[in-house]
C-alpha positions as CSV (number, residue, x, y, z in Angstrom):
1,M,-10.4,22.8,24.3
2,Q,-8.6,19.5,24.6
3,K,-6.9,17.6,21.9
4,R,-8.2,14.3,20.7
5,S,-5.7,11.4,21.0
6,S,-4.0,10.5,17.8
7,K,-3.8,7.1,18.3
8,K,-5.6,4.5,16.1
9,K,-8.6,3.3,17.4
10,T,-9.5,-0.2,17.1
11,E,-13.0,-1.5,16.8
12,D,-12.8,-4.7,17.7
13,I,-13.1,-5.2,21.2
14,N,-11.2,-8.9,21.1
15,M,-8.2,-6.4,19.8
16,I,-8.5,-3.5,22.4
17,A,-8.2,-6.7,24.9
18,A,-5.1,-8.2,23.3
19,D,-3.4,-4.3,23.0
20,I,-4.3,-4.0,26.9
21,V,-3.0,-7.4,27.8
22,K,0.3,-6.7,25.5
23,Q,0.3,-3.1,27.5
24,T,-0.1,-4.6,30.9
25,T,2.3,-7.5,30.6
26,N,5.1,-6.1,27.8
27,K,5.2,-9.3,26.5
28,P,4.4,-9.6,22.5
29,I,1.1,-11.7,21.6
30,P,1.8,-15.1,20.4
31,K,1.0,-15.5,16.6
32,S,-1.9,-17.9,17.0
33,S,-4.1,-15.2,18.7
34,Q,-3.4,-12.6,16.3
35,K,-6.1,-12.1,13.4
36,K,-6.3,-14.9,11.0
37,S,-5.8,-13.7,6.8
38,K,-9.1,-13.2,5.4
39,E,-8.4,-15.7,2.3
40,K,-11.5,-17.3,1.0
41,N,-11.9,-20.7,0.3
42,P,-12.5,-20.7,-3.9
43,N,-14.5,-23.6,-3.9
44,A,-16.9,-22.3,-1.0
45,V,-16.9,-18.7,-2.8
46,A,-18.0,-20.4,-6.2
47,L,-20.8,-22.2,-4.7
48,G,-22.4,-19.7,-2.9
49,K,-22.5,-17.2,-6.0
50,L,-24.2,-20.3,-7.7
51,G,-26.9,-20.2,-5.4
52,G,-26.8,-16.5,-5.1
53,L,-27.8,-16.2,-8.6
54,K,-30.8,-18.6,-8.9
55,G,-32.1,-17.9,-5.6
56,G,-33.6,-14.6,-6.2
57,K,-35.0,-15.5,-9.5
58,A,-36.2,-18.5,-8.5
59,R,-38.1,-17.1,-5.4
60,A,-39.6,-13.9,-7.5
61,I,-41.2,-16.6,-10.0
62,K,-42.8,-18.5,-7.1
63,L,-44.1,-15.4,-5.4
64,T,-47.6,-14.1,-5.9
65,P,-48.0,-10.5,-6.9
66,E,-50.2,-10.2,-3.7
67,R,-47.3,-11.7,-1.4
68,R,-44.8,-9.1,-3.8
69,K,-47.0,-6.3,-2.5
70,E,-47.1,-7.7,1.1
71,I,-43.5,-8.0,1.8
72,A,-42.9,-4.6,-0.3
73,Q,-45.1,-2.8,1.8
74,K,-43.6,-4.0,5.3
75,A,-39.9,-3.2,4.2
76,A,-41.7,0.6,3.3
77,R,-43.0,0.9,6.5
78,A,-39.6,-0.7,8.0
79,R,-38.1,2.2,6.2
80,W,-40.5,5.1,6.9
81,K,-40.7,3.9,10.6
82,S,-40.0,6.6,13.0
83,G,-36.8,6.3,15.4
84,D,-38.7,6.3,18.5
């Protein structure tokens, strides 16, 4: 049985492509095309959190019991659907 490669596997297709280009050209990848930091804008985070906290409760109040039952049944069918 062959040993598996111990190289780190990259999930992102763009990173794989960048690695291939780097290997074939022997040139470093420019900083602008490398993955950027994932820092979030704190103002956007605060706004999103506000809407998210209000949204679920507001929707639940507006839904009738019958509509909530329909939604729950649809979700249950999707969960238990066979993986054909």
